[in-house]
N, C-alpha and C positions, 0 to 999 in steps of 0.2 A: 471542722473537727481536726484535731491534731493527727498527724500521720503516725501509724503504728511503729514501734521500735523494731530494730533488726536483731535477729539472732546472729550468733557468730557464723553459723553455717550459711545463712542467707546472705550475709554481707560478704563472706569469702567468695560466694558464687557471683555476686554483683561485681566485685572488684577483680575477679579471676585470679585469686591468690589462695594460699592455704589457710585453713583455720588457725594453724599455729602462728601465722603472720599476724592475724587479728589479735590473738592472745598476747603476742609480743608487743604490739602497739599499746594495748591496754596496760600491760605490766610496766612498760616504760613511761607511762603517763602521757602518751602522745594522743590518746583517745579516751574520752570519758565513757564510762559504762555504769550500769547498775545491775543489781541482782534481784531476782524474784525467786526466793528460795535458793535452789541450786542453779537456776538458769541465769545466764549472763545476757543482758540486752544492751543495745546501743541505740540511743535516741536518734530519730530521723534528722533532727536539727544538727546533731553532732556529725553525722555522716555527710550532710550537706556542707557543713563548715570545712571538713577535711577535703571533700571533693572540690569545693570552690577554691580553696587556697587563696592565693593572692590575685586570682583572675576575676573575682567578683568585685566590681566597683560600682559605686553609686554615681549619680549624675554629675557630681563635682569632681569625679576622677579619683576619689580616695577609696581605699578598700572599705567594704561595708562594715559598719560598726566602729570605724575609726574617724575621729574628728579631723578636719583638714589641717589644723595646726599641730596635731600630734605627730611625733616621729614614728616611723614604721617600727613596730616591735614584734618580732617573730623569732622564735628559737631556731628557725631554719635559715636565717640570713647569715651568711658567712661573715666572720669578723676578720679584719686585717689588723695584725698586731706587729709592731716593730720588734725585730730581734734584739736581744741584749747587746750583741757585738756591733750593732749598727749596719749589718749587712743587708 
């Protein structure tokens, strides 16, 4: 059976952060959530995805869910961009 979803309060306790931080992550589209009436819930799979980050790897050494020939795609990877003046 699937794991039950987290409430904002329960997830903030698990991560030792404020409830407002959880709301900010949801508002910034960094964490998926769903509503049941007025209640906001976060799927257990979404919590595991965020907690795992890039540390979860499969047997072949690639992050879970990523094919070995795919480039790493994450919005949290810093980009190095050349400055216009060549500095």
